[in-house]
C-alpha positions as YAML, in Angstrom:
chain: A
units: angstrom
residues:
- id: 1
  name: UNK
  ca: [0.00, -0.05, -0.06]
- id: 2
  name: UNK
  ca: [2.85, 2.49, 0.81]
- id: 3
  name: UNK
  ca: [4.32, 1.92, -2.63]
- id: 4
  name: UNK
  ca: [1.02, 2.57, -4.34]
- id: 5
  name: UNK
  ca: [0.57, 5.77, -2.46]
- id: 6
  name: UNK
  ca: [4.11, 7.08, -3.42]
- id: 7
  name: UNK
  ca: [3.16, 6.46, -7.17]
- id: 8
  name: UNK
  ca: [-0.13, 8.50, -6.73]
- id: 9
  name: UNK
  ca: [1.85, 11.40, -5.19]
- id: 10
  name: UNK
  ca: [4.39, 11.38, -8.11]
- id: 11
  name: UNK
  ca: [1.55, 11.47, -10.69]
- id: 12
  name: UNK
  ca: [0.13, 14.40, -8.79]
- id: 13
  name: UNK
  ca: [3.26, 16.31, -8.87]
- id: 14
  name: UNK
  ca: [3.62, 15.66, -12.64]
- id: 15
  name: UNK
  ca: [0.04, 16.94, -13.25]
- id: 16
  name: UNK
  ca: [0.60, 20.14, -11.15]
- id: 17
  name: UNK
  ca: [3.73, 20.95, -13.10]
- id: 18
  name: UNK
  ca: [1.65, 20.69, -16.35]
- id: 19
  name: UNK
  ca: [-0.92, 23.05, -14.98]
- id: 20
  name: UNK
  ca: [1.74, 25.62, -14.09]
- id: 21
  name: UNK
  ca: [3.32, 25.37, -17.53]
- id: 22
  name: UNK
  ca: [-0.15, 25.96, -19.16]
- id: 23
  name: UNK
  ca: [-0.97, 29.08, -17.05]
- id: 24
  name: UNK
  ca: [2.45, 30.74, -17.24]
- id: 25
  name: UNK
  ca: [3.31, 29.84, -20.82]
- id: 26
  name: UNK
  ca: [6.72, 28.84, -19.92]
- id: 27
  name: UNK
  ca: [8.08, 25.20, -19.69]
- id: 28
  name: UNK
  ca: [9.16, 24.10, -16.29]
- id: 29
  name: UNK
  ca: [12.83, 24.77, -15.24]
- id: 30
  name: UNK
  ca: [15.06, 21.78, -16.14]
- id: 31
  name: UNK
  ca: [18.39, 23.48, -16.16]
- id: 32
  name: UNK
  ca: [19.49, 21.07, -13.37]
- id: 33
  name: UNK
  ca: [18.89, 18.04, -15.52]
- id: 34
  name: UNK
  ca: [21.44, 16.56, -17.86]
- id: 35
  name: UNK
  ca: [20.51, 17.44, -21.49]
- id: 36
  name: UNK
  ca: [21.34, 15.31, -24.47]
- id: 37
  name: UNK
  ca: [23.58, 16.81, -27.02]
- id: 38
  name: UNK
  ca: [23.73, 15.82, -30.72]
- id: 39
  name: UNK
  ca: [26.24, 17.06, -33.38]
- id: 40
  name: UNK
  ca: [24.64, 18.17, -36.58]
- id: 41
  name: UNK
  ca: [26.16, 18.74, -39.97]
- id: 42
  name: UNK
  ca: [24.41, 19.92, -43.24]
- id: 43
  name: UNK
  ca: [25.11, 18.83, -46.61]
- id: 44
  name: UNK
  ca: [24.05, 20.74, -49.96]
- id: 45
  name: UNK
  ca: [21.82, 18.22, -51.87]
- id: 46
  name: UNK
  ca: [21.97, 18.26, -55.70]
- id: 47
  name: UNK
  ca: [20.07, 16.16, -58.27]
- id: 48
  name: UNK
  ca: [22.09, 13.01, -59.43]
- id: 49
  name: UNK
  ca: [22.10, 9.36, -59.74]
- id: 50
  name: UNK
  ca: [23.60, 6.55, -58.04]
- id: 51
  name: UNK
  ca: [25.88, 3.89, -59.72]
- id: 52
  name: UNK
  ca: [24.38, 0.53, -60.44]
- id: 53
  name: UNK
  ca: [26.41, -2.62, -59.92]
- id: 54
  name: UNK
  ca: [25.86, -5.29, -62.32]
- id: 55
  name: UNK
  ca: [27.47, -8.71, -62.35]
- id: 56
  name: UNK
  ca: [28.55, -10.01, -65.73]
- id: 57
  name: UNK
  ca: [30.39, -12.96, -67.03]
- id: 58
  name: UNK
  ca: [32.74, -13.29, -70.01]
- id: 59
  name: UNK
  ca: [36.25, -12.57, -71.18]
- id: 60
  name: UNK
  ca: [38.63, -9.72, -71.81]
- id: 61
  name: UNK
  ca: [40.94, -9.89, -74.87]
- id: 62
  name: UNK
  ca: [42.49, -8.10, -77.84]
- id: 63
  name: UNK
  ca: [40.39, -5.84, -80.00]
- id: 64
  name: UNK
  ca: [40.96, -5.59, -83.82]
- id: 65
  name: UNK
  ca: [44.66, -5.04, -84.25]
- id: 66
  name: UNK
  ca: [45.29, -4.89, -80.63]
- id: 67
  name: UNK
  ca: [47.71, -7.92, -80.51]
- id: 68
  name: UNK
  ca: [51.35, -7.76, -81.83]
- id: 69
  name: UNK
  ca: [53.83, -10.69, -82.37]
- id: 70
  name: UNK
  ca: [57.23, -10.08, -81.26]
- id: 71
  name: UNK
  ca: [60.01, -11.59, -83.39]
- id: 72
  name: UNK
  ca: [63.66, -12.33, -82.85]
- id: 73
  name: UNK
  ca: [65.12, -10.70, -85.88]
- id: 74
  name: UNK
  ca: [68.36, -12.23, -86.47]
- id: 75
  name: UNK
  ca: [68.75, -15.77, -85.22]
- id: 76
  name: UNK
  ca: [69.96, -16.49, -81.64]
- id: 77
  name: UNK
  ca: [69.82, -18.38, -78.55]
- id: 78
  name: UNK
  ca: [67.06, -17.53, -75.88]
- id: 79
  name: UNK
  ca: [69.14, -16.70, -72.73]
- id: 80
  name: UNK
  ca: [66.13, -15.56, -70.61]
- id: 81
  name: UNK
  ca: [62.35, -14.81, -70.95]
- id: 82
  name: UNK
  ca: [61.48, -13.17, -67.71]
- id: 83
  name: UNK
  ca: [57.63, -12.99, -68.44]
- id: 84
  name: UNK
  ca: [54.75, -15.31, -68.38]
- id: 85
  name: UNK
  ca: [51.35, -15.40, -70.06]
- id: 86
  name: UNK
  ca: [48.91, -12.96, -68.55]
- id: 87
  name: UNK
  ca: [51.68, -10.74, -67.08]
- id: 88
  name: UNK
  ca: [51.18, -6.83, -67.45]
- id: 89
  name: UNK
  ca: [54.31, -5.17, -68.81]
- id: 90
  name: UNK
  ca: [55.28, -1.47, -69.16]
- id: 91
  name: UNK
  ca: [56.59, 0.05, -72.31]
- id: 92
  name: UNK
  ca: [60.23, -0.73, -72.62]
- id: 93
  name: UNK
  ca: [60.15, -3.71, -70.26]
- id: 94
  name: UNK
  ca: [62.68, -6.58, -70.94]
- id: 95
  name: UNK
  ca: [60.72, -9.42, -72.84]
- id: 96
  name: UNK
  ca: [63.61, -11.63, -73.62]
- id: 97
  name: UNK
  ca: [67.42, -11.65, -73.72]
- id: 98
  name: UNK
  ca: [69.05, -13.11, -76.91]
- id: 99
  name: UNK
  ca: [72.56, -14.49, -77.06]
- id: 100
  name: UNK
  ca: [74.39, -14.63, -80.37]
- id: 101
  name: UNK
  ca: [74.48, -18.12, -81.97]
- id: 102
  name: UNK
  ca: [77.55, -19.42, -83.86]
- id: 103
  name: UNK
  ca: [75.70, -19.17, -87.28]
- id: 104
  name: UNK
  ca: [74.80, -15.42, -86.71]
- id: 105
  name: UNK
  ca: [78.37, -14.72, -85.52]
- id: 106
  name: UNK
  ca: [79.82, -16.51, -88.61]
- id: 107
  name: UNK
  ca: [77.52, -14.51, -90.90]
- id: 108
  name: UNK
  ca: [78.42, -11.17, -89.40]
- id: 109
  name: UNK
  ca: [82.13, -11.97, -89.71]
- id: 110
  name: UNK
  ca: [81.65, -13.01, -93.44]
- id: 111
  name: UNK
  ca: [79.77, -9.71, -94.24]
- id: 112
  name: UNK
  ca: [82.58, -7.53, -92.48]
- id: 113
  name: UNK
  ca: [85.24, -9.46, -94.41]
- id: 114
  name: UNK
  ca: [83.34, -8.89, -97.68]
- id: 115
  name: UNK
  ca: [83.24, -5.26, -97.18]
- id: 116
  name: UNK
  ca: [86.94, -5.06, -96.50]
- id: 117
  name: UNK
  ca: [87.70, -7.23, -99.60]
- id: 118
  name: UNK
  ca: [85.49, -5.38, -101.90]
- id: 119
  name: UNK
  ca: [86.64, -1.88, -100.73]
- id: 120
  name: UNK
  ca: [90.20, -2.97, -101.34]
- id: 121
  name: UNK
  ca: [89.40, -4.20, -104.83]
- id: 122
  name: UNK
  ca: [87.59, -1.08, -105.60]
- id: 123
  name: UNK
  ca: [90.76, 0.90, -104.68]
- id: 124
  name: UNK
  ca: [92.90, -1.38, -106.73]
- id: 125
  name: UNK
  ca: [90.55, -0.93, -109.86]
- id: 126
  name: UNK
  ca: [90.64, 2.92, -109.45]
- id: 127
  name: UNK
  ca: [94.44, 2.73, -109.59]
- id: 128
  name: UNK
  ca: [94.51, 0.80, -112.70]
- id: 129
  name: UNK
  ca: [91.92, 2.98, -114.44]
- id: 130
  name: UNK
  ca: [94.25, 5.89, -113.75]
- id: 131
  name: UNK
  ca: [96.97, 3.94, -115.50]
- id: 132
  name: UNK
  ca: [94.59, 2.90, -118.19]
- id: 133
  name: UNK
  ca: [94.84, -0.68, -117.29]
- id: 134
  name: UNK
  ca: [91.23, -0.99, -116.22]
- id: 135
  name: UNK
  ca: [88.00, 0.30, -117.82]
- id: 136
  name: UNK
  ca: [85.05, 2.51, -116.44]
- id: 137
  name: UNK
  ca: [83.03, -0.65, -116.46]
- id: 138
  name: UNK
  ca: [85.47, -2.44, -114.38]
- id: 139
  name: UNK
  ca: [85.36, 0.54, -111.80]
- id: 140
  name: UNK
  ca: [81.42, 0.32, -111.98]
- id: 141
  name: UNK
  ca: [81.44, -3.40, -111.17]
- id: 142
  name: UNK
  ca: [83.80, -2.76, -108.32]
- id: 143
  name: UNK
  ca: [81.44, -0.07, -106.97]
- id: 144
  name: UNK
  ca: [78.48, -2.21, -107.17]
- id: 145
  name: UNK
  ca: [80.21, -5.00, -105.40]
- id: 146
  name: UNK
  ca: [81.19, -2.73, -102.56]
- id: 147
  name: UNK
  ca: [77.69, -1.48, -102.36]
- id: 148
  name: UNK
  ca: [76.25, -4.84, -102.13]
- id: 149
  name: UNK
  ca: [78.62, -5.86, -99.35]
- id: 150
  name: UNK
  ca: [77.99, -2.90, -97.33]
- id: 151
  name: UNK
  ca: [74.15, -3.20, -97.58]
- id: 152
  name: UNK
  ca: [74.35, -6.84, -96.41]
- id: 153
  name: UNK
  ca: [76.61, -5.91, -93.37]
- id: 154
  name: UNK
  ca: [74.12, -3.02, -92.60]
- id: 155
  name: UNK
  ca: [71.11, -5.35, -92.80]
- id: 156
  name: UNK
  ca: [72.77, -7.88, -90.53]
- id: 157
  name: UNK
  ca: [73.65, -5.23, -87.98]
- id: 158
  name: UNK
  ca: [70.12, -3.92, -88.05]
- id: 159
  name: UNK
  ca: [68.76, -7.18, -87.04]
- id: 160
  name: UNK
  ca: [71.45, -7.70, -84.32]
- id: 161
  name: UNK
  ca: [73.12, -10.70, -86.03]
- id: 162
  name: UNK
  ca: [76.08, -11.96, -84.20]
- id: 163
  name: UNK
  ca: [75.44, -9.83, -81.02]
- id: 164
  name: UNK
  ca: [73.91, -10.21, -77.61]
- id: 165
  name: UNK
  ca: [70.69, -8.14, -77.44]
- id: 166
  name: UNK
  ca: [67.64, -7.43, -75.31]
- id: 167
  name: UNK
  ca: [64.08, -7.62, -76.76]
- id: 168
  name: UNK
  ca: [61.91, -4.79, -75.05]
- id: 169
  name: UNK
  ca: [58.05, -4.23, -75.18]
- id: 170
  name: UNK
  ca: [57.14, -1.75, -77.68]
- id: 171
  name: UNK
  ca: [54.17, -0.54, -75.51]
- id: 172
  name: UNK
  ca: [52.38, -1.24, -72.26]
- id: 173
  name: UNK
  ca: [50.48, -4.41, -72.61]
- id: 174
  name: UNK
  ca: [49.59, -7.85, -71.44]
- id: 175
  name: UNK
  ca: [51.46, -11.00, -72.48]
- id: 176
  name: UNK
  ca: [49.01, -13.23, -74.23]
- id: 177
  name: UNK
  ca: [51.45, -15.96, -75.26]
- id: 178
  name: UNK
  ca: [55.16, -17.09, -74.92]
- id: 179
  name: UNK
  ca: [56.15, -19.28, -77.75]
- id: 180
  name: UNK
  ca: [59.94, -19.78, -76.97]
- id: 181
  name: UNK
  ca: [61.86, -21.50, -74.12]
- id: 182
  name: UNK
  ca: [65.04, -20.41, -72.53]
- id: 183
  name: UNK
  ca: [68.10, -22.29, -73.94]
- id: 184
  name: UNK
  ca: [66.55, -22.98, -77.39]
- id: 185
  name: UNK
  ca: [67.97, -21.68, -80.74]
- id: 186
  name: UNK
  ca: [65.53, -19.69, -82.73]
- id: 187
  name: UNK
  ca: [65.85, -19.05, -86.60]
- id: 188
  name: UNK
  ca: [65.71, -15.56, -87.95]
- id: 189
  name: UNK
  ca: [62.22, -13.77, -87.69]
- id: 190
  name: UNK
  ca: [60.92, -16.52, -85.25]
- id: 191
  name: UNK
  ca: [57.98, -15.30, -83.19]
- id: 192
  name: UNK
  ca: [59.02, -15.16, -79.45]
- id: 193
  name: UNK
  ca: [55.67, -14.20, -77.89]
- id: 194
  name: UNK
  ca: [52.59, -12.07, -78.40]
- id: 195
  name: UNK
  ca: [51.42, -8.96, -76.60]
- id: 196
  name: UNK
  ca: [48.12, -7.19, -76.35]
- id: 197
  name: UNK
  ca: [48.10, -3.45, -76.21]
- id: 198
  name: UNK
  ca: [46.57, -2.34, -72.77]
- id: 199
  name: UNK
  ca: [44.49, 0.47, -74.76]
- id: 200
  name: UNK
  ca: [43.01, -2.13, -77.18]
- id: 201
  name: UNK
  ca: [41.41, -4.50, -74.73]
- id: 202
  name: UNK
  ca: [37.80, -5.59, -75.39]
- id: 203
  name: UNK
  ca: [35.44, -7.03, -72.78]
- id: 204
  name: UNK
  ca: [33.00, -9.51, -74.24]
- id: 205
  name: UNK
  ca: [30.39, -10.28, -71.29]
- id: 206
  name: UNK
  ca: [26.79, -11.11, -70.79]
- id: 207
  name: UNK
  ca: [24.47, -10.29, -67.93]
- id: 208
  name: UNK
  ca: [21.53, -12.14, -66.39]
- id: 209
  name: UNK
  ca: [18.11, -11.25, -68.04]
- id: 210
  name: UNK
  ca: [16.93, -9.87, -64.72]
- id: 211
  name: UNK
  ca: [19.84, -7.40, -64.62]
- id: 212
  name: UNK
  ca: [19.63, -6.38, -68.34]
- id: 213
  name: UNK
  ca: [17.25, -3.46, -67.58]
- id: 214
  name: UNK
  ca: [19.80, -1.72, -65.43]
- id: 215
  name: UNK
  ca: [22.24, -1.41, -68.58]
- id: 216
  name: UNK
  ca: [21.46, 0.97, -71.59]
- id: 217
  name: UNK
  ca: [23.68, 1.74, -74.64]
- id: 218
  name: UNK
  ca: [26.14, 4.60, -73.87]
- id: 219
  name: UNK
  ca: [26.43, 4.05, -70.29]
- id: 220
  name: UNK
  ca: [29.87, 4.64, -68.56]
- id: 221
  name: UNK
  ca: [31.31, 1.50, -67.15]
- id: 222
  name: UNK
  ca: [33.99, 0.73, -64.56]
- id: 223
  name: UNK
  ca: [35.04, -2.89, -64.69]
- id: 224
  name: UNK
  ca: [36.39, -4.57, -61.58]
- id: 225
  name: UNK
  ca: [37.46, -8.30, -61.65]
...
């Protein structure tokens, strides 16, 4: 009974406080009570859209003309290939290290000898012509032989024949295939590997029919995989 009496008295106090508030127009003094505090921040709202995430399944590969075959040029022995299929490489990255093979070394030496020999012969013919012991036709033939020998030597040097050399990536890309192994001898113009230009990748994917409505032609896309 004492507990019920206390409850009635408390309710009476609350009713009296409410009557005083109604008559005076001011809320009761609650300065002595702890007040809750809330931090508020404002944000300027502008019209826009939210990105839609759509799951798709397919493959990413080279677009038209986006894949390039890397050849060895002159023949040689594969000393190292520090890349694997699927690896991304930067422009100028090392794709293969080629060591000169005996045949290319011999070809280069032969071409150098031919230039030395034909040049000396041309000098000799020019001296004979001055002494009228050779004709202009003889000198023309000597000039042609020297030109052929020099062109052959220049071509061998351009391909790297008879020298150790490094094959580098012509552009940033992804290695799609490696067709040679370290330690093997490769003939001239053999294909070492294939690389896909990073800027020429094409994604071929499909989405579930239920999600197709979220995709429209021309939508910008960010692909994550």
